DRENDRENLO-911888 format. One record per residue: residue in three letters; z, x, y of N, C-alpha, C, CB in turn. Coordinates in Angstrom, 1 decimal. Glycine has a CB too. Layout:
+-----+--------+--------+---------+--------+---------+----------+--------+--------+---------+--------+---------+----------+
|   r |   n.up | n.east | n.north |  ca.up | ca.east | ca.north |   c.up | c.east | c.north |  cb.up | cb.east | cb.north |
+-----+--------+--------+---------+--------+---------+----------+--------+--------+---------+--------+---------+----------+
| ALA |      Z |      X |       Y |      Z |       X |        Y |      Z |      X |       Y |      Z |       X |        Y |
...
+-----+--------+--------+---------+--------+---------+----------+--------+--------+---------+--------+---------+----------+
***
This chain:
+-----+--------+--------+---------+--------+---------+----------+--------+--------+---------+--------+---------+----------+
|   r |   n.up | n.east | n.north |  ca.up | ca.east | ca.north |   c.up | c.east | c.north |  cb.up | cb.east | cb.north |
+-----+--------+--------+---------+--------+---------+----------+--------+--------+---------+--------+---------+----------+
| MET |   76.4 |  114.8 |    97.8 |   77.3 |   114.0 |     97.0 |   78.3 |  115.0 |    96.3 |   76.6 |   113.1 |     96.0 |
| PHE |   77.8 |  116.2 |    95.9 |   78.6 |   117.1 |     95.2 |   79.7 |  117.6 |    96.1 |   77.8 |   118.3 |     94.6 |
| GLN |   79.5 |  117.8 |    97.4 |   80.5 |   118.2 |     98.3 |   81.7 |  117.2 |    98.3 |   80.0 |   118.5 |     99.7 |
| ALA |   81.3 |  115.9 |    98.3 |   82.3 |   114.8 |     98.3 |   83.1 |  114.8 |    97.0 |   81.6 |   113.5 |     98.5 |
| ILE |   82.4 |  115.1 |    95.9 |   83.1 |   115.2 |     94.6 |   84.1 |  116.4 |    94.6 |   82.2 |   115.3 |     93.5 |
| ASP |   83.7 |  117.5 |    95.2 |   84.6 |   118.7 |     95.3 |   85.7 |  118.4 |    96.2 |   83.8 |   119.9 |     95.8 |
| ALA |   85.5 |  117.7 |    97.3 |   86.6 |   117.4 |     98.2 |   87.5 |  116.4 |    97.5 |   86.0 |   116.7 |     99.5 |
| GLY |   87.0 |  115.5 |    96.7 |   87.9 |   114.6 |     95.9 |   88.8 |  115.4 |    95.0 |   87.1 |   113.6 |     95.1 |
| HIS |   88.3 |  116.4 |    94.3 |   89.1 |   117.2 |     93.4 |   90.2 |  117.9 |    94.2 |   88.2 |   118.3 |     92.7 |
| SER |   89.9 |  118.6 |    95.3 |   90.9 |   119.3 |     96.1 |   91.9 |  118.3 |    96.7 |   90.3 |   120.1 |     97.2 |
| GLY |   91.4 |  117.1 |    97.0 |   92.3 |   116.0 |     97.4 |   93.3 |  115.6 |    96.4 |   91.5 |   114.8 |     97.9 |
| PHE |   92.9 |  115.5 |    95.1 |   93.8 |   115.2 |     94.0 |   94.9 |  116.3 |    93.9 |   93.0 |   115.1 |     92.7 |
| VAL |   94.4 |  117.6 |    93.9 |   95.4 |   118.7 |     93.8 |   96.4 |  118.6 |    94.9 |   94.6 |   120.1 |     93.8 |
| THR |   96.0 |  118.4 |    96.1 |   96.9 |   118.2 |     97.3 |   97.8 |  117.0 |    97.1 |   96.1 |   118.1 |     98.6 |
| ALA |   97.3 |  115.9 |    96.6 |   98.1 |   114.7 |     96.4 |   99.2 |  115.0 |    95.4 |   97.3 |   113.5 |     96.0 |
| ILE |   98.9 |  115.6 |    94.3 |   99.9 |   115.9 |     93.3 |  100.9 |  116.9 |    93.8 |   99.2 |   116.5 |     92.0 |
| ALA |  100.5 |  117.9 |    94.5 |  101.4 |   118.9 |     95.1 |  102.4 |  118.3 |    96.1 |  100.6 |   120.0 |     95.7 |
| ASN |  101.9 |  117.3 |    96.9 |  102.7 |   116.7 |     97.9 |  103.4 |  115.4 |    97.4 |  101.9 |   116.4 |     99.1 |
| TYR |  103.3 |  115.1 |    96.2 |  103.9 |   113.9 |     95.6 |  105.4 |  113.9 |    95.8 |  103.5 |   113.7 |     94.1 |
| ASP |  105.9 |  112.9 |    96.5 |  107.4 |   112.8 |     96.8 |  107.8 |  111.4 |    96.9 |  107.7 |   113.6 |     98.2 |
| THR |  108.5 |  110.9 |    95.9 |  108.9 |   109.5 |     95.9 |  109.8 |  109.0 |    97.0 |  109.6 |   109.2 |     94.6 |
| SER |  110.4 |  110.0 |    97.7 |  111.2 |   109.6 |     98.9 |  110.4 |  109.3 |   100.1 |  112.2 |   110.7 |     99.2 |
| LYS |  109.1 |  109.7 |   100.0 |  108.1 |   109.4 |    101.1 |  107.0 |  108.6 |   100.6 |  107.6 |   110.7 |    101.8 |
| PRO |  107.0 |  107.3 |   100.7 |  106.0 |   106.4 |    100.1 |  104.6 |  106.8 |   100.5 |  106.2 |   105.0 |    100.4 |
| SER |  104.4 |  107.3 |   101.7 |  103.0 |   107.6 |    102.2 |  102.4 |  108.8 |   101.4 |  103.1 |   108.1 |    103.7 |
| SER |  103.2 |  109.6 |   100.7 |  102.7 |   110.7 |     99.9 |  102.4 |  110.2 |    98.5 |  103.7 |   111.8 |     99.9 |
| THR |  102.8 |  109.0 |    98.1 |  102.6 |   108.6 |     96.7 |  101.7 |  107.4 |    96.6 |  104.0 |   108.2 |     96.1 |
| GLU |  101.5 |  106.7 |    97.7 |  100.7 |   105.4 |     97.6 |   99.3 |  105.6 |    97.1 |  100.7 |   104.7 |     98.9 |
| GLY |   98.6 |  106.6 |    97.6 |   97.2 |   106.8 |     97.2 |   97.1 |  107.1 |    95.7 |   96.6 |   107.9 |     98.0 |
| ILE |   97.8 |  108.1 |    95.3 |   97.7 |   108.6 |     93.9 |   98.2 |  107.5 |    92.9 |   98.4 |   109.9 |     93.7 |
| ASN |   99.3 |  106.8 |    93.3 |   99.8 |   105.7 |     92.5 |   98.8 |  104.6 |    92.3 |  101.1 |   105.2 |     93.1 |
| TRP |   98.1 |  104.3 |    93.4 |   97.1 |   103.2 |     93.4 |   96.0 |  103.6 |    92.4 |   96.5 |   102.9 |     94.8 |
| LEU |   95.5 |  104.8 |    92.6 |   94.4 |   105.3 |     91.7 |   94.8 |  105.2 |    90.2 |   93.9 |   106.7 |     92.1 |
| GLN |   96.0 |  105.8 |    89.9 |   96.4 |   105.8 |     88.5 |   96.7 |  104.4 |    88.0 |   97.7 |   106.7 |     88.4 |
| LYS |   97.1 |  103.5 |    88.8 |   97.4 |   102.2 |     88.4 |   96.1 |  101.4 |    88.1 |   98.3 |   101.4 |     89.4 |
| HIS |   95.2 |  101.5 |    89.1 |   94.0 |   100.6 |     89.0 |   92.9 |  101.2 |    88.2 |   93.5 |   100.4 |     90.4 |
| LEU |   92.8 |  102.6 |    88.1 |   91.8 |   103.2 |     87.2 |   92.3 |  103.5 |    85.8 |   91.3 |   104.5 |     87.9 |
| HIS |   93.6 |  103.2 |    85.6 |   94.2 |   103.4 |     84.3 |   94.0 |  104.9 |    83.9 |   93.6 |   102.5 |     83.2 |
| CYS |   94.5 |  105.8 |    84.7 |   94.3 |   107.2 |     84.5 |   95.6 |  107.9 |    84.8 |   93.1 |   107.8 |     85.3 |
| CYS |   95.6 |  109.3 |    84.6 |   96.8 |   110.1 |     84.9 |   96.4 |  111.5 |    85.2 |   97.8 |   110.0 |     83.8 |
| GLY |   96.8 |  112.0 |    86.4 |   96.5 |   113.4 |     86.8 |   95.1 |  113.6 |    87.2 |   96.8 |   114.3 |     85.6 |
| ILE |   94.7 |  114.8 |    87.3 |   93.3 |   115.1 |     87.7 |   92.4 |  115.1 |    86.5 |   93.3 |   116.5 |     88.4 |
| GLN |   92.7 |  116.0 |    85.6 |   91.9 |   116.1 |     84.3 |   92.5 |  115.3 |    83.2 |   91.7 |   117.5 |     83.9 |
| ASN |   93.9 |  115.3 |    83.2 |   94.7 |   114.5 |     82.2 |   96.1 |  114.6 |    82.6 |   94.5 |   115.1 |     80.8 |
| ALA |   97.0 |  114.0 |    81.9 |   98.4 |   113.8 |     82.2 |   99.1 |  115.2 |    82.3 |   99.1 |   113.0 |     81.2 |
| SER |   98.6 |  116.2 |    81.6 |   99.3 |   117.5 |     81.7 |   99.2 |  118.2 |    83.0 |   98.8 |   118.4 |     80.6 |
| ASP |   98.3 |  117.7 |    83.9 |   98.1 |   118.2 |     85.3 |   99.4 |  118.1 |    86.0 |   97.0 |   117.5 |     86.0 |
| TRP |  100.2 |  117.1 |    85.7 |  101.5 |   116.9 |     86.4 |  102.4 |  118.1 |    86.1 |  102.2 |   115.6 |     86.1 |
| ARG |  102.3 |  118.7 |    85.0 |  103.1 |   119.9 |     84.6 |  102.4 |  121.1 |    85.1 |  103.3 |   119.9 |     83.1 |
| LEU |  101.1 |  121.2 |    85.0 |  100.4 |   122.4 |     85.4 |  100.4 |  122.7 |    86.9 |   98.9 |   122.4 |     84.9 |
| GLU |  100.4 |  121.6 |    87.6 |  100.4 |   121.8 |     89.1 |  101.8 |  122.1 |    89.7 |   99.9 |   120.6 |     89.8 |
| ALA |  102.8 |  122.2 |    88.8 |  104.2 |   122.4 |     89.2 |  104.4 |  123.6 |    90.1 |  105.1 |   122.5 |     88.1 |
| ASP |  103.6 |  124.7 |    89.9 |  103.8 |   125.9 |     90.8 |  103.3 |  125.6 |    92.2 |  102.9 |   127.0 |     90.2 |
| LYS |  102.5 |  124.6 |    92.5 |  102.0 |   124.2 |     93.8 |  102.9 |  123.1 |    94.4 |  100.6 |   123.8 |     93.8 |
| ALA |  103.7 |  122.5 |    93.6 |  104.5 |   121.3 |     94.1 |  105.5 |  121.7 |    95.1 |  105.1 |   120.6 |     92.9 |
| LYS |  105.8 |  120.7 |    95.9 |  106.9 |   120.9 |     96.9 |  108.2 |  120.2 |    96.5 |  106.4 |   120.3 |     98.2 |
| VAL |  108.1 |  118.9 |    96.0 |  109.3 |   118.2 |     95.7 |  109.4 |  117.6 |    94.3 |  109.5 |   117.1 |     96.7 |
| TRP |  108.7 |  116.5 |    94.1 |  108.9 |   115.7 |     92.9 |  108.6 |  116.5 |    91.6 |  107.9 |   114.5 |     92.9 |
| ILE |  107.6 |  117.2 |    91.5 |  107.3 |   117.9 |     90.2 |  108.3 |  118.9 |    89.9 |  105.9 |   118.5 |     90.3 |
| THR |  108.8 |  119.6 |    90.9 |  109.8 |   120.6 |     90.6 |  111.1 |  120.0 |    90.0 |  110.2 |   121.4 |     91.8 |
| GLU |  111.4 |  118.8 |    90.3 |  112.5 |   118.1 |     89.8 |  112.2 |  117.3 |    88.5 |  113.1 |   117.1 |     90.8 |
| HIS |  111.0 |  117.1 |    88.2 |  110.5 |   116.3 |     87.1 |  109.4 |  117.1 |    86.3 |  110.0 |   114.9 |     87.5 |
| ILE |  109.8 |  118.2 |    85.9 |  108.8 |   119.2 |     85.3 |  108.0 |  118.6 |    84.1 |  109.5 |   120.5 |     84.9 |
| ASN |  108.7 |  117.8 |    83.3 |  108.0 |   117.2 |     82.1 |  107.6 |  115.8 |    82.2 |  108.9 |   117.4 |     80.9 |
| ASP |  107.7 |  115.3 |    83.5 |  107.5 |   113.8 |     83.7 |  106.1 |  113.6 |    84.4 |  108.6 |   113.2 |     84.5 |
| VAL |  105.7 |  112.4 |    84.2 |  104.5 |   111.9 |     85.0 |  105.0 |  110.7 |    85.8 |  103.3 |   111.5 |     84.1 |
| PRO |  104.4 |  110.3 |    86.9 |  104.8 |   109.1 |     87.6 |  104.6 |  107.8 |    86.7 |  103.9 |   108.9 |     88.9 |
| ASP |  105.4 |  106.9 |    86.9 |  105.4 |   105.6 |     86.1 |  104.0 |  104.9 |    86.1 |  106.5 |   104.7 |     86.5 |
| HIS |  103.3 |  105.2 |    87.2 |  101.9 |   104.5 |     87.3 |  100.9 |  105.1 |    86.3 |  101.4 |   104.7 |     88.7 |
| CYS |  101.3 |  106.2 |    85.6 |  100.4 |   106.7 |     84.6 |  100.6 |  105.9 |    83.3 |  100.8 |   108.2 |     84.3 |
| CYS |  101.7 |  105.2 |    83.2 |  102.0 |   104.5 |     81.9 |  101.0 |  103.3 |    81.7 |  103.4 |   104.0 |     81.9 |
| LYS |  100.7 |  103.0 |    80.4 |  100.0 |   101.9 |     80.1 |  100.8 |  100.6 |    80.3 |   99.5 |   101.9 |     78.6 |
| ARG |  100.2 |   99.6 |    80.8 |  100.9 |    98.3 |     81.1 |  100.7 |   97.3 |    80.0 |  100.6 |    97.7 |     82.4 |
| LEU |  101.6 |   96.6 |    79.7 |  101.4 |    95.5 |     78.7 |  100.6 |   94.4 |    79.4 |  102.8 |    94.8 |     78.3 |
| SER |  100.0 |   93.5 |    78.6 |   99.0 |    92.6 |     79.2 |   99.7 |   91.6 |    80.2 |   98.4 |    91.7 |     78.1 |
| ASN |  101.0 |   91.4 |    80.1 |  101.7 |    90.5 |     81.0 |  102.4 |   91.2 |    82.1 |  102.7 |    89.6 |     80.2 |
| GLN |  102.2 |   92.5 |    82.2 |  102.9 |    93.3 |     83.3 |  101.9 |   93.8 |    84.3 |  103.5 |    94.6 |     82.6 |
| TRP |  102.3 |   93.7 |    85.6 |  101.5 |    94.2 |     86.6 |  102.0 |   95.7 |    87.0 |  101.5 |    93.3 |     87.9 |
| ASN |  103.3 |   95.8 |    87.0 |  103.9 |    97.1 |     87.3 |  104.3 |   97.8 |    86.0 |  105.0 |    97.0 |     88.3 |
| PRO |  104.3 |   99.1 |    85.9 |  104.7 |    99.8 |     84.7 |  106.2 |   99.7 |    84.4 |  104.3 |   101.2 |     84.7 |
| THR |  106.6 |   99.9 |    83.2 |  108.0 |    99.9 |     82.9 |  108.7 |  101.1 |    83.6 |  108.2 |   100.0 |     81.3 |
| PRO |  109.8 |  100.9 |    84.3 |  110.5 |   102.0 |     85.0 |  110.9 |  103.1 |    84.0 |  111.7 |   101.4 |     85.7 |
| LYS |  110.7 |  104.3 |    84.5 |  111.0 |   105.5 |     83.8 |  110.2 |  105.8 |    82.5 |  112.5 |   105.5 |     83.5 |
| CYS |  109.1 |  105.1 |    82.4 |  108.3 |   105.2 |     81.2 |  107.6 |  106.6 |    81.2 |  107.2 |   104.1 |     81.1 |
| GLY |  107.4 |  107.2 |    82.3 |  106.8 |   108.5 |     82.4 |  107.6 |  109.7 |    82.1 |  106.2 |   108.7 |     83.7 |
| GLU |  108.9 |  109.5 |    81.9 |  109.8 |   110.6 |     81.6 |  109.4 |  111.4 |    80.3 |  111.3 |   110.2 |     81.6 |
| GLY |  109.2 |  112.7 |    80.4 |  108.9 |   113.5 |     79.3 |  107.5 |  113.4 |    78.8 |  109.9 |   113.2 |     78.2 |
| GLN |  106.6 |  112.8 |    79.6 |  105.3 |   112.5 |     79.1 |  104.2 |  113.5 |    79.7 |  104.9 |   111.1 |     79.5 |
| ALA |  104.6 |  114.5 |    80.4 |  103.7 |   115.4 |     81.1 |  103.0 |  116.4 |    80.1 |  104.3 |   116.2 |     82.1 |
| LEU |  103.4 |  116.4 |    78.9 |  102.7 |   117.2 |     77.9 |  101.4 |  116.7 |    77.5 |  103.6 |   117.4 |     76.7 |
| GLY |  101.1 |  115.4 |    77.8 |   99.8 |   114.8 |     77.5 |   99.7 |  114.2 |    76.1 |   98.7 |   115.8 |     77.6 |
| ASN |   98.7 |  113.5 |    75.8 |   98.4 |   112.8 |     74.6 |   99.5 |  111.9 |    74.0 |   98.1 |   113.8 |     73.5 |
| SER |  100.1 |  111.2 |    74.9 |  101.2 |   110.3 |     74.6 |  100.5 |  108.9 |    74.4 |  102.3 |   110.3 |     75.6 |
| PRO |  101.0 |  108.1 |    73.5 |  100.4 |   106.8 |     73.3 |  100.8 |  105.8 |    74.4 |  100.7 |   106.2 |     72.0 |
| ILE |  101.9 |  106.1 |    75.2 |  102.3 |   105.1 |     76.1 |  101.8 |  105.4 |    77.6 |  103.8 |   105.1 |     76.2 |
| ILE |  101.0 |  106.5 |    77.7 |  100.5 |   106.7 |     79.1 |   98.9 |  106.8 |    79.0 |  101.0 |   108.1 |     79.6 |
| ASN |   98.3 |  106.6 |    80.1 |   96.8 |   106.8 |     80.2 |   96.6 |  108.3 |    80.3 |   96.2 |   106.0 |     81.5 |
| ASN |   96.0 |  108.8 |    79.2 |   95.8 |   110.3 |     79.2 |   94.5 |  110.8 |    79.9 |   95.7 |   110.7 |     77.7 |
| GLU |   93.6 |  109.9 |    80.2 |   92.3 |   110.3 |     80.8 |   92.6 |  110.6 |    82.3 |   91.2 |   109.3 |     80.7 |
| GLY |   92.0 |  111.7 |    82.8 |   92.2 |   112.1 |     84.2 |   91.5 |  111.1 |    85.2 |   91.7 |   113.5 |     84.4 |
| CYS |   92.1 |  111.1 |    86.4 |   91.6 |   110.2 |     87.4 |   90.3 |  110.7 |    88.0 |   92.6 |   110.0 |     88.5 |
| TYR |   90.1 |  112.0 |    88.1 |   89.0 |   112.6 |     88.7 |   87.7 |  112.2 |    88.0 |   89.1 |   114.2 |     88.7 |
| ALA |   87.7 |  112.3 |    86.7 |   86.5 |   111.9 |     85.9 |   86.2 |  110.4 |    86.0 |   86.7 |   112.2 |     84.4 |
| LYS |   87.3 |  109.6 |    86.0 |   87.1 |   108.1 |     86.2 |   86.6 |  107.8 |    87.6 |   88.4 |   107.4 |     85.9 |
| MET |   87.1 |  108.5 |    88.6 |   86.6 |   108.2 |     89.9 |   85.2 |  108.6 |    90.1 |   87.5 |   108.9 |     91.0 |
| VAL |   84.8 |  109.7 |    89.5 |   83.4 |   110.1 |     89.6 |   82.5 |  109.1 |    88.9 |   83.2 |   111.6 |     89.0 |
| ARG |   82.9 |  108.7 |    87.7 |   82.1 |   107.7 |     87.0 |   82.0 |  106.4 |    87.8 |   82.7 |   107.4 |     85.6 |
| TRP |   83.1 |  106.0 |    88.4 |   83.1 |   104.7 |     89.2 |   82.1 |  104.9 |    90.4 |   84.5 |   104.4 |     89.8 |
| LEU |   82.1 |  106.0 |    91.1 |   81.2 |   106.3 |     92.2 |   79.8 |  106.3 |    91.8 |   81.6 |   107.6 |     92.9 |
| GLN |   79.5 |  106.9 |    90.6 |   78.1 |   107.0 |     90.1 |   77.6 |  105.6 |    89.7 |   78.0 |   107.9 |     88.9 |
| THR |   78.5 |  104.8 |    89.3 |   78.2 |   103.4 |     88.9 |   77.9 |  102.5 |    90.1 |   79.3 |   102.8 |     88.0 |
| TYR |   78.8 |  102.6 |    91.1 |   78.7 |   101.6 |     92.2 |   78.0 |  102.1 |    93.5 |   80.0 |   101.2 |     92.6 |
| MET |   77.7 |  103.4 |    93.5 |   77.0 |   104.0 |     94.7 |   75.6 |  103.3 |    94.9 |   76.8 |   105.5 |     94.6 |
| PRO |   74.8 |  103.1 |    93.9 |   73.5 |   102.5 |     94.1 |   73.7 |  101.1 |    94.7 |   72.7 |   102.4 |     92.8 |
| LEU |   74.7 |  100.3 |    94.2 |   74.9 |    99.0 |     94.7 |   75.3 |   99.0 |    96.1 |   76.0 |    98.3 |     93.8 |
| MET |   76.2 |  100.0 |    96.5 |   76.6 |   100.1 |     97.9 |   75.4 |  100.5 |    98.8 |   77.7 |   101.2 |     98.0 |
| GLY |   74.6 |  101.3 |    98.3 |   73.4 |   101.7 |     99.1 |   72.4 |  100.5 |    99.3 |   72.6 |   102.8 |     98.4 |
| VAL |   72.2 |   99.7 |    98.3 |   71.3 |    98.5 |     98.4 |   72.0 |   97.5 |    99.4 |   71.1 |    97.9 |     97.0 |
| THR |   73.3 |   97.4 |    99.3 |   74.0 |    96.5 |    100.2 |   73.8 |   96.9 |   101.7 |   75.5 |    96.4 |     99.8 |
| CYS |   74.0 |   98.2 |   101.9 |   73.8 |    98.7 |    103.2 |   72.4 |   98.5 |   103.7 |   74.1 |   100.2 |    103.3 |
| LEU |   71.4 |   98.7 |   102.9 |   70.0 |    98.5 |    103.3 |   69.7 |   97.0 |   103.6 |   69.0 |    99.0 |    102.2 |
| VAL |   70.3 |   96.1 |   102.8 |   70.1 |    94.7 |    103.1 |   70.7 |   94.4 |   104.5 |   70.8 |    93.8 |    102.0 |
| PHE |   71.9 |   94.9 |   104.8 |   72.5 |    94.6 |    106.1 |   71.7 |   95.3 |   107.2 |   73.9 |    95.1 |    106.2 |
| LEU |   71.1 |   96.4 |   107.0 |   70.2 |    97.1 |    107.9 |   69.0 |   96.2 |   108.3 |   69.8 |    98.5 |    107.4 |
| VAL |   68.4 |   95.7 |   107.2 |   67.2 |    94.8 |    107.4 |   67.6 |   93.5 |   108.2 |   66.6 |    94.4 |    106.1 |
| LEU |   68.7 |   92.9 |   107.8 |   69.2 |    91.7 |    108.5 |   69.5 |   92.0 |   110.0 |   70.5 |    91.2 |    107.9 |
| GLU |   70.1 |   93.2 |   110.3 |   70.3 |    93.6 |    111.7 |   69.0 |   93.8 |   112.4 |   71.1 |    94.9 |    111.8 |
| ALA |   68.0 |   94.4 |   111.8 |   66.7 |    94.6 |    112.4 |   66.0 |   93.2 |   112.7 |   65.8 |    95.5 |    111.6 |
| VAL |   66.1 |   92.3 |   111.8 |   65.5 |    91.0 |    112.0 |   66.2 |   90.3 |   113.1 |   65.6 |    90.2 |    110.7 |
| ALA |   67.6 |   90.4 |   113.2 |   68.3 |    89.8 |    114.3 |   67.9 |   90.3 |   115.6 |   69.8 |    89.9 |    114.0 |
| ILE |   67.7 |   91.6 |   115.7 |   67.3 |    92.3 |    117.0 |   65.9 |   91.8 |   117.4 |   67.3 |    93.8 |    116.8 |
| VAL |   65.0 |   91.7 |   116.5 |   63.6 |    91.2 |    116.8 |   63.7 |   89.8 |   117.3 |   62.7 |    91.3 |    115.5 |
| VAL |   64.4 |   88.9 |   116.6 |   64.5 |    87.5 |    117.0 |   65.1 |   87.4 |   118.4 |   65.4 |    86.7 |    115.9 |
| SER |   66.2 |   88.2 |   118.6 |   66.8 |    88.1 |    120.0 |   65.8 |   88.6 |   121.1 |   68.0 |    89.0 |    120.0 |
| PHE |   65.0 |   89.6 |   120.8 |   64.0 |    90.0 |    121.8 |   62.9 |   88.9 |   122.0 |   63.3 |    91.3 |    121.4 |
| LEU |   62.5 |   88.2 |   120.9 |   61.5 |    87.2 |    121.0 |   62.1 |   86.0 |   121.8 |   61.1 |    86.7 |    119.6 |
| LEU |   63.3 |   85.6 |   121.6 |   63.9 |    84.6 |    122.3 |   64.1 |   84.9 |   123.8 |   65.3 |    84.2 |    121.7 |
| ARG |   64.4 |   86.1 |   124.1 |   64.6 |    86.6 |    125.4 |   63.2 |   86.6 |   126.2 |   65.2 |    88.0 |    125.5 |
| SER |   62.2 |   87.1 |   125.5 |   60.9 |    87.1 |    126.2 |   60.4 |   85.7 |   126.4 |   59.9 |    87.9 |    125.4 |
| GLU |   60.6 |   84.8 |   125.5 |   60.2 |    83.4 |    125.7 |   60.9 |   82.7 |   126.8 |   60.3 |    82.6 |    124.4 |
| ALA |   62.2 |   83.0 |   126.9 |   63.0 |    82.5 |    128.0 |   62.6 |   83.0 |   129.4 |   64.5 |    82.8 |    127.8 |
| GLN |   62.1 |   84.2 |   129.4 |   61.6 |    84.7 |    130.7 |   60.2 |   84.1 |   131.1 |   61.4 |    86.3 |    130.6 |
| LEU |   59.4 |   83.7 |   130.1 |   58.2 |    83.0 |    130.4 |   58.4 |   81.7 |   131.1 |   57.3 |    82.9 |    129.2 |
| LYS |   59.4 |   81.0 |   130.7 |   59.7 |    79.7 |    131.3 |   60.6 |   79.8 |   132.4 |   60.2 |    78.7 |    130.2 |
| GLU |   60.1 |   79.7 |   133.7 |   60.9 |    79.8 |    134.8 |   61.7 |   78.5 |   135.0 |   60.1 |    80.2 |    136.1 |
| PRO |   63.0 |   78.7 |   135.3 |   63.8 |    77.5 |    135.5 |   63.4 |   76.8 |   136.9 |   65.3 |    77.8 |    135.5 |
| ILE |   63.6 |   75.5 |   137.0 |   63.4 |    74.8 |    138.3 |   64.6 |   75.0 |   139.1 |   63.0 |    73.3 |    138.0 |
| ARG |   64.4 |   75.4 |   140.3 |   65.6 |    75.6 |    141.2 |   65.5 |   74.5 |   142.3 |   65.5 |    77.0 |    141.9 |
| LEU |   66.6 |   74.2 |   142.8 |   66.7 |    73.2 |    143.9 |   65.9 |   73.6 |   145.1 |   68.1 |    72.8 |    144.3 |
| THR |   65.9 |   74.9 |   145.4 |   65.2 |    75.4 |    146.5 |   63.7 |   75.3 |   146.4 |   65.6 |    76.9 |    146.8 |
| ASP |   63.2 |   75.1 |   145.2 |   61.8 |    74.9 |    145.0 |   61.3 |   73.5 |   145.2 |   61.4 |    75.3 |    143.5 |
| ILE |   62.3 |   72.6 |   145.2 |   61.9 |    71.2 |    145.4 |   61.9 |   70.9 |   147.0 |   62.9 |    70.2 |    144.7 |
| THR |   60.8 |   70.5 |   147.5 |   60.8 |    70.2 |    148.9 |   60.1 |   68.8 |   149.1 |   60.0 |    71.2 |    149.8 |
| ASN |   60.5 |   68.1 |   150.1 |   59.8 |    66.8 |    150.3 |   58.7 |   67.0 |   151.4 |   60.9 |    65.7 |    150.8 |
| SER |   58.1 |   65.9 |   151.8 |   57.0 |    66.0 |    152.7 |   57.4 |   66.5 |   154.1 |   56.4 |    64.7 |    152.9 |
| GLN |   58.7 |   66.4 |   154.5 |   59.2 |    66.9 |    155.8 |   59.7 |   68.3 |   155.7 |   60.3 |    66.0 |    156.3 |
| GLY |   59.6 |   68.9 |   154.5 |   60.0 |    70.3 |    154.4 |   61.5 |   70.5 |   154.1 |   59.6 |    71.0 |    155.6 |
| ARG |   62.2 |   69.4 |   153.9 |   63.6 |    69.6 |    153.6 |   63.8 |   69.9 |   152.1 |   64.4 |    68.3 |    153.9 |
| VAL |   64.7 |   70.9 |   151.9 |   65.0 |    71.4 |    150.6 |   66.0 |   70.5 |   149.9 |   65.5 |    72.8 |    150.7 |
| GLY |   65.6 |   70.1 |   148.6 |   66.6 |    69.4 |    147.8 |   66.7 |   67.9 |   148.1 |   67.9 |    70.0 |    147.9 |
| GLN |   65.9 |   67.4 |   149.0 |   66.0 |    66.0 |    149.2 |   64.7 |   65.3 |   149.0 |   66.6 |    65.7 |    150.6 |
| LEU |   64.6 |   64.3 |   148.2 |   63.4 |    63.6 |    147.9 |   63.4 |   62.3 |   148.6 |   63.1 |    63.5 |    146.5 |
+-----+--------+--------+---------+--------+---------+----------+--------+--------+---------+--------+---------+----------+
***
């Protein structure tokens, strides 16, 4: 599990470095995490500034900014206020989620992994029961031989005519 957590950390670093709003495929994953986990950056919002030396596009042009998905949403808002992340990369701002996504993701995995494991075991048992039942049905079907027309003969030896 620790290898998966380490891979998650390096994945975050890569996602921040490759963040480019002109290519939605490079932003969708990190935006989704920041929006749904109510977090920002890897450890905190200042990661968007600290990772600037590894960045390719967006961070170099927005050195003090965080993506708008880092911003706290009002109760009646699904999407964040546009440009709310400008100048917020220094961290500890009241309008952005300051907690990092890495810690939140690890806590989420630690919380829900046992549930996912139990769910998988239940499906495994159900599959095993289904296999046993199918073998039992098949073996019972083989015990009962079907009646064929060729097996029916009359007194003159003609097949199929009574």
